[in-house]
C-alpha positions in Angstrom: 114.9 77.6 126.9 113.7 80.6 128.8 111.2 82.8 127.0 111.6 86.6 126.9 109.6 88.3 129.6 108.0 90.7 127.2 106.7 87.8 125.2 105.3 86.1 128.3 103.6 89.2 129.5 102.1 89.9 126.0 100.7 86.4 125.7 99.2 86.5 129.2 97.6 89.9 128.4 96.1 88.5 125.2 94.8 85.5 127.1 93.3 87.8 129.8 91.3 89.4 127.0 90.5 86.5 124.8 89.3 84.0 127.5 86.6 86.4 128.9 85.6 87.3 125.3 85.2 83.6 124.4 83.2 83.0 127.6 80.9 85.9 126.9 80.3 84.9 123.3 79.7 81.2 123.9 77.7 81.3 127.1 75.7 84.5 126.7 73.7 84.6 123.4 73.0 88.3 123.7 76.6 89.0 123.2 76.6 87.3 119.8 74.4 90.0 118.5 76.2 92.9 120.4 79.8 91.8 119.8 81.1 95.3 120.5 79.6 95.1 124.0 81.2 91.7 124.6 84.6 93.2 123.4 84.2 96.1 125.8 83.3 93.9 128.8 86.2 91.5 127.9 88.6 94.5 127.8 87.5 95.7 131.2 87.8 92.2 132.6 91.2 91.7 131.0 92.5 95.0 132.5 91.2 93.9 135.9 92.8 90.5 135.6 96.1 92.1 134.4 96.2 94.6 137.3 95.4 91.9 139.9 97.4 88.9 138.7 100.1 90.0 136.2 102.1 92.3 138.4 105.2 90.0 138.4 105.4 89.4 134.6 105.0 93.1 134.1 107.9 93.9 136.4 110.0 91.3 134.7 109.2 92.7 131.3 109.9 96.3 132.5 113.2 95.2 134.1 114.3 93.5 130.8 113.4 96.6 128.8 115.3 98.8 131.2 118.4 96.6 131.3 118.4 96.5 127.5 118.1 100.2 127.1 120.7 101.0 129.8 123.2 98.6 128.3 122.8 100.4 125.0 123.3 103.9 126.4 125.3 103.1 129.6 128.8 103.7 128.1 128.1 107.3 126.9 128.3 110.1 129.6 125.1 111.8 130.3 124.4 115.5 129.7 124.5 116.2 133.5 128.0 114.7 133.8 129.3 116.8 130.9 127.8 120.0 132.3 129.2 119.2 135.8 132.6 118.8 134.3 132.4 122.1 132.4 131.0 124.1 135.2 133.3 122.9 138.0 135.6 126.0 137.6 132.7 128.4 138.1 131.3 126.6 141.1 134.3 127.2 143.3 133.0 130.5 144.6 134.3 132.9 142.0 131.8 135.7 141.2 131.4 137.4 137.9 131.6 141.1 137.8 128.4 142.9 136.8 
């Protein structure tokens, strides 16, 4: 069974935050007192890890979201197509009198 890419990316992002947070709390006693500072550093480390190592899961998740949205709205004509179909008579070079 293949997991949805958005779920995989979300779990990896949570781990990229929770693992540094756990390391900071357990191995550095000062962060037990200043928990908000540990959370801030863990967030910065998590963002860095995410930018460096989670590029492929992010593109997979983005692609899955795009495909799902385009499948939902792919059958309806776009506004541009409707306007092009309406304005095709005026675009043939006829000028309106002023």
